[in-house]
Biopython code that builds the backbone (N, CA, C, O; Angstrom):
import numpy as np
from Bio.PDB.StructureBuilder import StructureBuilder

atoms = [
    (1, "MET", "N", (1.065, -0.967, 0.286)),
    (1, "MET", "CA", (0.174, -0.128, -0.123)),
    (1, "MET", "C", (1.317, 1.123, -0.033)),
    (1, "MET", "O", (2.356, 1.262, 0.613)),
    (2, "LYS", "N", (0.459, 2.111, -1.190)),
    (2, "LYS", "CA", (1.328, 3.560, -0.710)),
    (2, "LYS", "C", (1.151, 4.692, 0.238)),
    (2, "LYS", "O", (0.266, 5.546, 0.277)),
    (3, "GLN", "N", (2.405, 4.469, 1.150)),
    (3, "GLN", "CA", (2.538, 5.427, 2.093)),
    (3, "GLN", "C", (2.686, 6.982, 1.530)),
    (3, "GLN", "O", (3.537, 7.053, 0.644)),
    (4, "PHE", "N", (2.016, 8.298, 1.864)),
    (4, "PHE", "CA", (2.081, 9.017, 1.193)),
    (4, "PHE", "C", (2.979, 10.408, 2.552)),
    (4, "PHE", "O", (2.689, 10.640, 3.725)),
    (5, "GLU", "N", (3.869, 10.905, 1.811)),
    (5, "GLU", "CA", (5.125, 11.589, 2.590)),
    (5, "GLU", "C", (4.510, 12.963, 2.422)),
    (5, "GLU", "O", (3.788, 13.163, 1.445)),
    (6, "SER", "N", (4.843, 14.342, 3.684)),
    (6, "SER", "CA", (4.374, 15.165, 3.045)),
    (6, "SER", "C", (5.724, 15.633, 2.348)),
    (6, "SER", "O", (6.621, 14.833, 2.616)),
    (7, "SER", "N", (6.112, 16.590, 1.606)),
    (7, "SER", "CA", (6.570, 16.315, 0.514)),
    (7, "SER", "C", (7.951, 18.145, 1.264)),
    (7, "SER", "O", (7.683, 19.346, 1.226)),
    (8, "ARG", "N", (8.714, 17.725, 1.580)),
    (8, "ARG", "CA", (10.115, 18.865, 2.251)),
    (8, "ARG", "C", (10.493, 19.924, 1.146)),
    (8, "ARG", "O", (11.652, 20.293, 1.335)),
    (9, "SER", "N", (9.902, 20.555, 0.031)),
    (9, "SER", "CA", (10.609, 20.951, -1.531)),
    (9, "SER", "C", (9.839, 22.875, -0.558)),
    (9, "SER", "O", (8.950, 23.096, 0.265)),
    (10, "PRO", "N", (10.831, 23.751, -1.305)),
    (10, "PRO", "CA", (10.076, 24.804, -0.552)),
    (10, "PRO", "C", (9.934, 24.912, -1.843)),
    (10, "PRO", "O", (10.965, 25.425, -2.277)),
    (11, "CYS", "N", (9.056, 24.655, -2.842)),
    (11, "CYS", "CA", (7.884, 25.030, -4.012)),
    (11, "CYS", "C", (6.820, 24.660, -3.285)),
    (11, "CYS", "O", (6.557, 23.620, -2.682)),
    (12, "PRO", "N", (5.847, 26.381, -3.539)),
    (12, "PRO", "CA", (4.951, 25.272, -3.760)),
    (12, "PRO", "C", (3.906, 24.016, -4.183)),
    (12, "PRO", "O", (3.136, 23.250, -3.603)),
    (13, "VAL", "N", (4.560, 24.404, -6.158)),
    (13, "VAL", "CA", (4.099, 22.828, -6.672)),
    (13, "VAL", "C", (4.717, 22.103, -6.603)),
    (13, "VAL", "O", (4.366, 21.066, -7.167)),
    (14, "GLY", "N", (5.686, 22.102, -6.083)),
    (14, "GLY", "CA", (6.672, 20.596, -5.183)),
    (14, "GLY", "C", (5.415, 19.526, -4.329)),
    (14, "GLY", "O", (4.926, 18.404, -4.457)),
    (15, "ARG", "N", (5.312, 20.719, -3.424)),
    (15, "ARG", "CA", (4.638, 20.018, -2.501)),
    (15, "ARG", "C", (3.139, 19.991, -2.552)),
    (15, "ARG", "O", (2.656, 19.101, -1.853)),
    (16, "ALA", "N", (2.500, 20.548, -3.037)),
    (16, "ALA", "CA", (1.100, 20.021, -3.748)),
    (16, "ALA", "C", (1.390, 18.811, -4.954)),
    (16, "ALA", "O", (0.416, 18.109, -5.226)),
    (17, "SER", "N", (2.623, 18.552, -5.652)),
    (17, "SER", "CA", (2.785, 17.719, -6.468)),
    (17, "SER", "C", (2.604, 16.790, -5.695)),
    (17, "SER", "O", (1.533, 16.277, -6.019)),
    (18, "ARG", "N", (3.240, 16.020, -4.447)),
    (18, "ARG", "CA", (2.806, 15.025, -3.766)),
    (18, "ARG", "C", (2.051, 15.010, -3.421)),
    (18, "ARG", "O", (2.623, 14.774, -2.357)),
    (19, "ILE", "N", (1.233, 15.023, -3.203)),
    (19, "ILE", "CA", (-0.288, 14.664, -3.065)),
    (19, "ILE", "C", (-1.564, 14.870, -4.541)),
    (19, "ILE", "O", (-2.652, 14.298, -4.584)),
    (20, "LEU", "N", (-1.101, 15.677, -5.438)),
    (20, "LEU", "CA", (-2.010, 15.792, -6.260)),
    (20, "LEU", "C", (-1.445, 15.238, -7.884)),
    (20, "LEU", "O", (-1.801, 15.702, -8.967)),
    (21, "GLY", "N", (-0.809, 14.507, -7.722)),
    (21, "GLY", "CA", (0.187, 14.209, -9.043)),
    (21, "GLY", "C", (-0.119, 13.038, -9.046)),
    (21, "GLY", "O", (0.035, 12.569, -10.174)),
    (22, "ASP", "N", (-0.520, 12.244, -8.252)),
    (22, "ASP", "CA", (-1.460, 10.853, -8.516)),
    (22, "ASP", "C", (-2.568, 10.765, -9.439)),
    (22, "ASP", "O", (-3.250, 11.756, -9.704)),
    (23, "ARG", "N", (-2.762, 9.728, -9.896)),
    (23, "ARG", "CA", (-3.484, 9.804, -10.212)),
    (23, "ARG", "C", (-4.838, 8.821, -9.951)),
    (23, "ARG", "O", (-5.744, 8.526, -10.731)),
    (24, "TRP", "N", (-4.674, 8.538, -8.916)),
    (24, "TRP", "CA", (-6.202, 7.626, -8.316)),
    (24, "TRP", "C", (-6.560, 9.506, -7.785)),
    (24, "TRP", "O", (-7.603, 10.092, -8.074)),
    (25, "VAL", "N", (-5.360, 10.142, -6.960)),
    (25, "VAL", "CA", (-6.302, 10.873, -6.276)),
    (25, "VAL", "C", (-7.168, 12.203, -7.566)),
    (25, "VAL", "O", (-8.178, 12.886, -7.395)),
    (26, "MET", "N", (-6.441, 12.133, -8.501)),
    (26, "MET", "CA", (-7.194, 12.922, -9.045)),
    (26, "MET", "C", (-8.476, 12.501, -9.355)),
    (26, "MET", "O", (-9.448, 13.255, -9.377)),
    (27, "LEU", "N", (-8.519, 10.571, -9.747)),
    (27, "LEU", "CA", (-10.182, 10.523, -10.029)),
    (27, "LEU", "C", (-10.542, 10.299, -8.643)),
    (27, "LEU", "O", (-11.433, 9.466, -8.806)),
    (28, "ILE", "N", (-10.474, 10.439, -7.623)),
    (28, "ILE", "CA", (-11.245, 10.430, -6.499)),
    (28, "ILE", "C", (-11.764, 11.787, -6.453)),
    (28, "ILE", "O", (-12.968, 12.034, -6.391)),
    (29, "LEU", "N", (-10.377, 13.113, -6.501)),
    (29, "LEU", "CA", (-11.070, 14.367, -6.277)),
    (29, "LEU", "C", (-12.290, 14.201, -7.734)),
    (29, "LEU", "O", (-13.366, 14.427, -7.179)),
    (30, "ARG", "N", (-12.469, 14.042, -8.614)),
    (30, "ARG", "CA", (-12.974, 14.015, -9.685)),
    (30, "ARG", "C", (-14.361, 13.560, -9.842)),
    (30, "ARG", "O", (-15.186, 13.884, -10.696)),
    (31, "GLU", "N", (-14.490, 12.501, -8.557)),
    (31, "GLU", "CA", (-15.821, 11.761, -8.235)),
    (31, "GLU", "C", (-16.272, 12.150, -7.522)),
    (31, "GLU", "O", (-17.494, 12.095, -7.657)),
    (32, "ALA", "N", (-15.697, 12.944, -6.030)),
    (32, "ALA", "CA", (-16.663, 13.806, -5.108)),
    (32, "ALA", "C", (-16.393, 14.508, -5.719)),
    (32, "ALA", "O", (-16.064, 13.695, -6.582)),
    (33, "PHE", "N", (-16.071, 15.919, -6.410)),
    (33, "PHE", "CA", (-16.702, 16.931, -7.079)),
    (33, "PHE", "C", (-18.277, 16.258, -8.070)),
    (33, "PHE", "O", (-19.283, 16.953, -8.208)),
    (34, "LEU", "N", (-18.182, 15.185, -8.501)),
    (34, "LEU", "CA", (-19.605, 15.072, -8.988)),
    (34, "LEU", "C", (-20.476, 14.207, -8.175)),
    (34, "LEU", "O", (-21.383, 13.563, -8.702)),
    (35, "GLY", "N", (-20.117, 14.148, -6.304)),
    (35, "GLY", "CA", (-21.105, 13.504, -6.085)),
    (35, "GLY", "C", (-20.916, 12.770, -4.814)),
    (35, "GLY", "O", (-21.402, 12.894, -3.690)),
    (36, "ALA", "N", (-19.915, 11.836, -5.437)),
    (36, "ALA", "CA", (-19.799, 10.552, -4.372)),
    (36, "ALA", "C", (-19.434, 10.554, -2.662)),
    (36, "ALA", "O", (-18.796, 11.513, -2.227)),
    (37, "THR", "N", (-19.637, 10.030, -2.217)),
    (37, "THR", "CA", (-19.233, 10.537, -0.284)),
    (37, "THR", "C", (-18.817, 9.251, 0.242)),
    (37, "THR", "O", (-17.947, 9.307, 1.112)),
    (38, "ARG", "N", (-19.259, 8.067, -0.102)),
    (38, "ARG", "CA", (-19.313, 7.066, 0.523)),
    (38, "ARG", "C", (-17.709, 5.899, -0.338)),
    (38, "ARG", "O", (-17.385, 5.948, -1.525)),
    (39, "PHE", "N", (-17.146, 5.143, 0.590)),
    (39, "PHE", "CA", (-16.377, 4.458, 0.247)),
    (39, "PHE", "C", (-16.636, 4.001, -1.528)),
    (39, "PHE", "O", (-16.222, 4.569, -2.538)),
    (40, "GLU", "N", (-17.307, 3.020, -1.409)),
    (40, "GLU", "CA", (-18.283, 2.379, -2.609)),
    (40, "GLU", "C", (-18.274, 2.985, -3.313)),
    (40, "GLU", "O", (-17.718, 2.537, -4.316)),
    (41, "GLU", "N", (-18.858, 4.506, -3.443)),
    (41, "GLU", "CA", (-19.518, 5.124, -4.996)),
    (41, "GLU", "C", (-18.232, 5.199, -5.037)),
    (41, "GLU", "O", (-18.001, 4.067, -5.462)),
    (42, "PHE", "N", (-16.861, 5.854, -4.872)),
    (42, "PHE", "CA", (-15.413, 6.036, -5.565)),
    (42, "PHE", "C", (-14.725, 4.685, -6.359)),
    (42, "PHE", "O", (-13.607, 4.503, -6.841)),
    (43, "LEU", "N", (-15.773, 3.947, -6.270)),
    (43, "LEU", "CA", (-14.931, 2.324, -6.544)),
    (43, "LEU", "C", (-15.435, 2.668, -7.895)),
    (43, "LEU", "O", (-14.627, 3.190, -8.663)),
    (44, "PRO", "N", (-16.898, 2.410, -8.388)),
    (44, "PRO", "CA", (-17.232, 2.048, -9.797)),
    (44, "PRO", "C", (-16.761, 2.801, -11.814)),
    (44, "PRO", "O", (-16.662, 2.453, -12.990)),
    (45, "ASN", "N", (-16.615, 4.193, -10.709)),
    (45, "ASN", "CA", (-15.890, 4.852, -12.224)),
    (45, "ASN", "C", (-14.911, 5.585, -12.275)),
    (45, "ASN", "O", (-14.827, 6.735, -12.707)),
    (46, "THR", "N", (-13.986, 4.789, -11.737)),
    (46, "THR", "CA", (-12.205, 5.353, -11.784)),
    (46, "THR", "C", (-11.192, 3.538, -11.700)),
    (46, "THR", "O", (-10.066, 3.348, -12.162)),
    (47, "GLY", "N", (-11.906, 2.695, -11.115)),
    (47, "GLY", "CA", (-10.793, 1.957, -11.696)),
    (47, "GLY", "C", (-9.922, 1.124, -10.365)),
    (47, "GLY", "O", (-9.595, -0.051, -10.200)),
    (48, "ILE", "N", (-9.751, 2.357, -9.562)),
    (48, "ILE", "CA", (-9.826, 1.861, -8.520)),
    (48, "ILE", "C", (-9.698, 0.625, -8.295)),
    (48, "ILE", "O", (-10.382, -0.153, -8.959)),
    (49, "ASN", "N", (-8.353, -0.111, -6.824)),
    (49, "ASN", "CA", (-8.911, -0.950, -6.311)),
    (49, "ASN", "C", (-9.122, -0.516, -4.787)),
    (49, "ASN", "O", (-8.702, 0.473, -4.188)),
    (50, "ARG", "N", (-10.068, -1.794, -4.276)),
    (50, "ARG", "CA", (-10.297, -1.267, -2.987)),
    (50, "ARG", "C", (-9.001, -0.734, -1.528)),
    (50, "ARG", "O", (-9.073, 0.121, -0.645)),
    (51, "ALA", "N", (-7.973, -1.710, -1.896)),
    (51, "ALA", "CA", (-6.523, -1.299, -1.238)),
    (51, "ALA", "C", (-5.884, 0.294, -1.223)),
    (51, "ALA", "O", (-5.386, 0.953, -0.310)),
    (52, "ALA", "N", (-6.149, 0.613, -2.744)),
    (52, "ALA", "CA", (-5.424, 1.697, -3.256)),
    (52, "ALA", "C", (-6.261, 2.888, -2.239)),
    (52, "ALA", "O", (-5.658, 3.583, -1.421)),
    (53, "LEU", "N", (-7.911, 2.966, -2.502)),
    (53, "LEU", "CA", (-8.281, 3.345, -2.485)),
    (53, "LEU", "C", (-8.759, 3.525, -1.011)),
    (53, "LEU", "O", (-9.245, 4.650, -0.892)),
    (54, "THR", "N", (-8.779, 3.133, -0.365)),
    (54, "THR", "CA", (-8.086, 2.769, 1.354)),
    (54, "THR", "C", (-6.776, 4.534, 1.525)),
    (54, "THR", "O", (-6.808, 5.547, 2.224)),
    (55, "SER", "N", (-5.917, 4.043, 0.539)),
    (55, "SER", "CA", (-4.618, 4.546, 1.273)),
    (55, "SER", "C", (-4.735, 6.067, 0.229)),
    (55, "SER", "O", (-3.813, 6.876, 0.116)),
    (56, "ARG", "N", (-5.621, 6.142, -0.217)),
    (56, "ARG", "CA", (-5.593, 7.275, -0.974)),
    (56, "ARG", "C", (-6.605, 8.210, -0.033)),
    (56, "ARG", "O", (-6.247, 9.236, 0.545)),
    (57, "LEU", "N", (-8.054, 7.592, 0.000)),
    (57, "LEU", "CA", (-9.033, 8.287, 0.980)),
    (57, "LEU", "C", (-8.343, 8.553, 2.275)),
    (57, "LEU", "O", (-8.908, 9.470, 2.871)),
    (58, "ALA", "N", (-6.964, 7.903, 3.136)),
    (58, "ALA", "CA", (-5.856, 7.797, 4.422)),
    (58, "ALA", "C", (-5.366, 9.173, 4.261)),
    (58, "ALA", "O", (-5.624, 9.994, 5.141)),
    (59, "ALA", "N", (-4.764, 9.467, 3.347)),
    (59, "ALA", "CA", (-3.710, 10.167, 2.398)),
    (59, "ALA", "C", (-4.984, 11.789, 2.457)),
    (59, "ALA", "O", (-5.335, 12.370, 3.484)),
    (60, "LEU", "N", (-5.344, 12.082, 1.218)),
    (60, "LEU", "CA", (-6.820, 12.994, 1.580)),
    (60, "LEU", "C", (-6.784, 13.742, 2.693)),
    (60, "LEU", "O", (-6.264, 14.832, 2.933)),
    (61, "VAL", "N", (-7.829, 12.498, 3.756)),
    (61, "VAL", "CA", (-7.798, 12.933, 4.907)),
    (61, "VAL", "C", (-7.147, 13.731, 5.668)),
    (61, "VAL", "O", (-7.609, 14.613, 6.391)),
    (62, "GLU", "N", (-5.573, 13.291, 5.442)),
    (62, "GLU", "CA", (-4.563, 13.681, 6.248)),
    (62, "GLU", "C", (-4.175, 15.357, 5.905)),
    (62, "GLU", "O", (-4.266, 16.410, 6.537)),
    (63, "PHE", "N", (-3.570, 14.851, 4.180)),
    (63, "PHE", "CA", (-3.122, 16.603, 4.210)),
    (63, "PHE", "C", (-4.606, 17.399, 4.103)),
    (63, "PHE", "O", (-4.514, 18.551, 3.679)),
    (64, "GLY", "N", (-5.987, 16.917, 4.441)),
    (64, "GLY", "CA", (-6.781, 18.028, 4.874)),
    (64, "GLY", "C", (-7.860, 18.290, 3.707)),
    (64, "GLY", "O", (-8.770, 19.110, 3.823)),
    (65, "ILE", "N", (-7.735, 17.828, 3.047)),
    (65, "ILE", "CA", (-8.480, 18.155, 2.246)),
    (65, "ILE", "C", (-9.821, 16.887, 1.548)),
    (65, "ILE", "O", (-10.025, 16.451, 0.414)),
    (66, "MET", "N", (-10.288, 16.722, 2.483)),
    (66, "MET", "CA", (-11.203, 15.527, 3.199)),
    (66, "MET", "C", (-11.257, 15.208, 4.126)),
    (66, "MET", "O", (-10.348, 14.978, 4.923)),
    (67, "GLU", "N", (-12.383, 15.118, 4.239)),
    (67, "GLU", "CA", (-12.723, 14.488, 5.972)),
    (67, "GLU", "C", (-13.696, 13.685, 5.859)),
    (67, "GLU", "O", (-14.481, 13.649, 4.912)),
    (68, "ARG", "N", (-13.701, 12.808, 7.079)),
    (68, "ARG", "CA", (-14.235, 11.259, 7.556)),
    (68, "ARG", "C", (-15.424, 11.915, 8.143)),
    (68, "ARG", "O", (-15.115, 12.958, 8.718)),
    (69, "VAL", "N", (-16.835, 11.602, 8.184)),
    (69, "VAL", "CA", (-17.359, 11.216, 8.842)),
    (69, "VAL", "C", (-18.617, 10.226, 9.238)),
    (69, "VAL", "O", (-19.521, 10.039, 8.424)),
    (70, "PRO", "N", (-18.619, 9.615, 10.511)),
    (70, "PRO", "CA", (-17.543, 10.364, 11.700)),
    (70, "PRO", "C", (-16.319, 9.842, 11.104)),
    (70, "PRO", "O", (-15.929, 9.271, 10.086)),
    (71, "PRO", "N", (-15.832, 10.373, 12.380)),
    (71, "PRO", "CA", (-13.787, 10.082, 11.583)),
    (71, "PRO", "C", (-13.176, 7.908, 12.220)),
    (71, "PRO", "O", (-12.052, 7.433, 12.058)),
    (72, "GLU", "N", (-14.133, 7.337, 12.728)),
    (72, "GLU", "CA", (-14.205, 6.555, 12.959)),
    (72, "GLU", "C", (-15.317, 5.165, 12.642)),
    (72, "GLU", "O", (-16.393, 5.617, 12.251)),
    (73, "GLY", "N", (-15.329, 3.399, 12.719)),
    (73, "GLY", "CA", (-16.237, 3.884, 12.389)),
    (73, "GLY", "C", (-16.775, 2.804, 10.972)),
    (73, "GLY", "O", (-15.996, 2.885, 10.022)),
    (74, "HIS", "N", (-17.610, 2.140, 10.819)),
    (74, "HIS", "CA", (-18.441, 1.908, 9.003)),
    (74, "HIS", "C", (-19.081, 2.621, 8.843)),
    (74, "HIS", "O", (-19.504, 3.288, 9.787)),
    (75, "ARG", "N", (-19.529, 2.870, 7.404)),
    (75, "ARG", "CA", (-20.268, 3.965, 6.321)),
    (75, "ARG", "C", (-20.427, 5.013, 6.956)),
    (75, "ARG", "O", (-21.430, 5.448, 7.522)),
    (76, "ALA", "N", (-18.719, 5.700, 6.787)),
    (76, "ALA", "CA", (-18.247, 6.849, 6.876)),
    (76, "ALA", "C", (-18.996, 8.046, 5.741)),
    (76, "ALA", "O", (-19.869, 7.557, 5.024)),
    (77, "GLU", "N", (-18.905, 8.517, 5.679)),
    (77, "GLU", "CA", (-18.448, 10.103, 4.257)),
    (77, "GLU", "C", (-17.361, 10.386, 4.225)),
    (77, "GLU", "O", (-16.787, 10.736, 5.256)),
    (78, "TYR", "N", (-16.876, 10.339, 3.308)),
    (78, "TYR", "CA", (-15.861, 11.030, 2.872)),
    (78, "TYR", "C", (-16.117, 12.488, 2.033)),
    (78, "TYR", "O", (-16.264, 12.625, 0.819)),
    (79, "ARG", "N", (-16.120, 13.647, 3.212)),
    (79, "ARG", "CA", (-16.206, 15.110, 2.316)),
    (79, "ARG", "C", (-15.218, 16.288, 2.153)),
    (79, "ARG", "O", (-14.456, 16.712, 3.022)),
    (80, "LEU", "N", (-15.397, 16.844, 0.607)),
    (80, "LEU", "CA", (-14.704, 17.781, 0.928)),
    (80, "LEU", "C", (-14.961, 19.003, 1.749)),
    (80, "LEU", "O", (-16.011, 19.577, 2.038)),
    (81, "THR", "N", (-13.010, 19.377, 2.209)),
    (81, "THR", "CA", (-12.975, 20.237, 3.169)),
    (81, "THR", "C", (-13.074, 21.605, 2.197)),
    (81, "THR", "O", (-13.483, 21.650, 1.037)),
    (82, "GLU", "N", (-12.628, 22.581, 2.935)),
    (82, "GLU", "CA", (-12.921, 24.024, 2.094)),
    (82, "GLU", "C", (-11.413, 24.000, 1.527)),
    (82, "GLU", "O", (-11.103, 24.667, 0.540)),
    (83, "ALA", "N", (-10.388, 23.087, 2.302)),
    (83, "ALA", "CA", (-9.275, 22.560, 0.836)),
    (83, "ALA", "C", (-8.989, 22.400, -0.203)),
    (83, "ALA", "O", (-8.300, 22.819, -1.133)),
    (84, "GLY", "N", (-9.976, 21.346, 0.247)),
    (84, "GLY", "CA", (-10.791, 20.540, -1.338)),
    (84, "GLY", "C", (-11.419, 20.603, -2.268)),
    (84, "GLY", "O", (-11.417, 20.028, -3.357)),
    (85, "ARG", "N", (-12.214, 21.636, -1.631)),
    (85, "ARG", "CA", (-13.693, 22.127, -2.783)),
    (85, "ARG", "C", (-13.148, 23.856, -3.102)),
    (85, "ARG", "O", (-13.769, 24.690, -3.761)),
    (86, "ALA", "N", (-11.841, 24.039, -2.421)),
    (86, "ALA", "CA", (-10.941, 25.517, -3.470)),
    (86, "ALA", "C", (-9.834, 24.229, -4.522)),
    (86, "ALA", "O", (-8.857, 24.734, -5.074)),
    (87, "LEU", "N", (-10.052, 22.731, -4.718)),
    (87, "LEU", "CA", (-9.188, 22.415, -5.887)),
    (87, "LEU", "C", (-10.600, 22.965, -6.934)),
    (87, "LEU", "O", (-10.457, 22.942, -8.156)),
    (88, "HIS", "N", (-11.479, 23.282, -6.520)),
    (88, "HIS", "CA", (-12.481, 22.730, -8.406)),
    (88, "HIS", "C", (-12.232, 23.916, -9.196)),
    (88, "HIS", "O", (-12.615, 23.961, -10.365)),
    (89, "PRO", "N", (-11.378, 25.266, -8.432)),
    (89, "PRO", "CA", (-11.270, 25.626, -10.296)),
    (89, "PRO", "C", (-10.186, 24.956, -11.518)),
    (89, "PRO", "O", (-10.063, 24.950, -12.742)),
    (90, "MET", "N", (-9.419, 24.337, -10.117)),
    (90, "MET", "CA", (-8.064, 23.656, -11.002)),
    (90, "MET", "C", (-8.727, 22.498, -11.709)),
    (90, "MET", "O", (-8.521, 22.463, -12.922)),
    (91, "MET", "N", (-9.561, 21.442, -11.141)),
    (91, "MET", "CA", (-9.964, 20.908, -11.335)),
    (91, "MET", "C", (-10.964, 20.366, -13.029)),
    (91, "MET", "O", (-11.125, 19.383, -13.752)),
    (92, "ALA", "N", (-11.478, 22.137, -12.872)),
    (92, "ALA", "CA", (-12.635, 22.160, -14.253)),
    (92, "ALA", "C", (-11.017, 22.821, -14.965)),
    (92, "ALA", "O", (-11.081, 22.774, -16.194)),
    (93, "GLU", "N", (-10.013, 23.246, -14.593)),
    (93, "GLU", "CA", (-8.899, 23.662, -15.378)),
    (93, "GLU", "C", (-8.368, 22.144, -16.397)),
    (93, "GLU", "O", (-8.195, 22.077, -17.613)),
    (94, "ILE", "N", (-8.240, 21.214, -15.484)),
    (94, "ILE", "CA", (-7.810, 20.129, -15.995)),
    (94, "ILE", "C", (-8.736, 19.356, -16.647)),
    (94, "ILE", "O", (-8.187, 18.561, -17.410)),
    (95, "ARG", "N", (-9.904, 19.290, -16.636)),
    (95, "ARG", "CA", (-10.825, 18.938, -17.969)),
    (95, "ARG", "C", (-11.363, 19.430, -19.156)),
    (95, "ARG", "O", (-11.944, 18.742, -19.995)),
    (96, "ASP", "N", (-11.119, 20.884, -19.227)),
    (96, "ASP", "CA", (-10.813, 21.571, -20.504)),
    (96, "ASP", "C", (-9.710, 21.406, -20.701)),
    (96, "ASP", "O", (-9.532, 21.664, -21.892)),
    (97, "TRP", "N", (-8.842, 21.130, -20.264)),
    (97, "TRP", "CA", (-7.484, 20.911, -20.606)),
    (97, "TRP", "C", (-7.668, 19.711, -21.729)),
    (97, "TRP", "O", (-7.821, 19.804, -22.947)),
    (98, "GLY", "N", (-7.605, 18.695, -20.979)),
    (98, "GLY", "CA", (-8.434, 17.779, -21.855)),
    (98, "GLY", "C", (-8.641, 17.001, -23.006)),
    (98, "GLY", "O", (-8.173, 16.177, -23.792)),
    (99, "SER", "N", (-10.096, 18.076, -22.511)),
    (99, "SER", "CA", (-10.957, 18.129, -23.731)),
    (99, "SER", "C", (-10.856, 19.018, -24.642)),
    (99, "SER", "O", (-11.696, 19.159, -25.530)),
    (100, "LYS", "N", (-9.961, 19.616, -24.536)),
    (100, "LYS", "CA", (-9.427, 20.926, -25.873)),
    (100, "LYS", "C", (-8.216, 20.061, -26.613)),
    (100, "LYS", "O", (-8.278, 19.962, -27.838)),
    (101, "TRP", "N", (-7.083, 19.412, -25.880)),
    (101, "TRP", "CA", (-5.479, 19.244, -26.012)),
    (101, "TRP", "C", (-5.671, 17.366, -26.707)),
    (101, "TRP", "O", (-5.171, 16.828, -27.695)),
    (102, "LEU", "N", (-6.673, 16.812, -25.570)),
    (102, "LEU", "CA", (-5.992, 14.904, -25.573)),
    (102, "LEU", "C", (-6.712, 14.274, -26.423)),
    (102, "LEU", "O", (-6.373, 13.157, -26.814)),
    (103, "LEU", "N", (-8.384, 15.183, -27.069)),
    (103, "LEU", "CA", (-9.222, 14.322, -27.992)),
    (103, "LEU", "C", (-9.390, 14.386, -28.651)),
    (103, "LEU", "O", (-9.433, 15.590, -28.903)),
    (104, "ASP", "N", (-9.656, 13.717, -29.635)),
    (104, "ASP", "CA", (-9.486, 14.336, -31.211)),
    (104, "ASP", "C", (-11.098, 14.156, -31.619)),
    (104, "ASP", "O", (-11.389, 13.440, -32.577)),
    (105, "GLY", "N", (-11.877, 14.673, -31.035)),
    (105, "GLY", "CA", (-13.504, 13.918, -30.879)),
    (105, "GLY", "C", (-14.065, 12.556, -31.269)),
    (105, "GLY", "O", (-15.166, 12.449, -31.810)),
    (106, "SER", "N", (-13.207, 11.421, -30.955)),
    (106, "SER", "CA", (-13.744, 9.809, -31.273)),
    (106, "SER", "C", (-13.691, 9.421, -30.372)),
    (106, "SER", "O", (-14.428, 8.460, -30.151)),
    (107, "GLY", "N", (-12.513, 10.065, -28.939)),
    (107, "GLY", "CA", (-12.264, 9.234, -27.792)),
    (107, "GLY", "C", (-11.130, 8.898, -28.206)),
    (107, "GLY", "O", (-10.767, 7.795, -27.796)),
    (108, "TRP", "N", (-10.335, 9.502, -28.954)),
    (108, "TRP", "CA", (-8.562, 8.629, -28.874)),
    (108, "TRP", "C", (-8.076, 9.811, -28.351)),
    (108, "TRP", "O", (-8.799, 10.795, -28.509)),
    (109, "PRO", "N", (-6.807, 9.991, -27.644)),
    (109, "PRO", "CA", (-5.577, 10.729, -27.970)),
    (109, "PRO", "C", (-5.312, 10.640, -29.920)),
    (109, "PRO", "O", (-5.370, 9.769, -30.788)),
    (110, "SER", "N", (-4.986, 12.248, -29.831)),
    (110, "SER", "CA", (-4.931, 12.758, -31.703)),
    (110, "SER", "C", (-3.133, 12.476, -31.471)),
    (110, "SER", "O", (-2.355, 12.641, -32.410)),
]
sb = StructureBuilder()
sb.init_structure("model")
sb.init_model(0)
sb.init_chain("A")
sb.init_seg("    ")
for serial, (resi, resn, name, xyz) in enumerate(atoms, 1):
    if name == "N":
        sb.init_residue(resn, " ", resi, " ")
    sb.init_atom(name, np.array(xyz, "f"), 0.0, 1.0, " ", f" {name:<3s}", serial, name[0])
structure = sb.get_structure()
């Protein structure tokens, strides 16, 4: 299971990329912005396995991007925090960039 550690980089981009540079994290965030809150809701559209989802959600909670409610026990919800919601413009820009530059209309990279 992948463990995330805080970056010691003096550069804000380097520090942010420690967590946001992970493919699974980006897909989990996409699903959170689309309304997913429960563990099982993150699985279908990401293709992530359960162990990877567990570690990524734990990292997102640790970094303050998501919160787990309740913090212990089963049937928890994962909700974006203020820091997580602040990522919305970046996620929208990434979506728009991908739509413009990575697909040729047929669904395949150009």
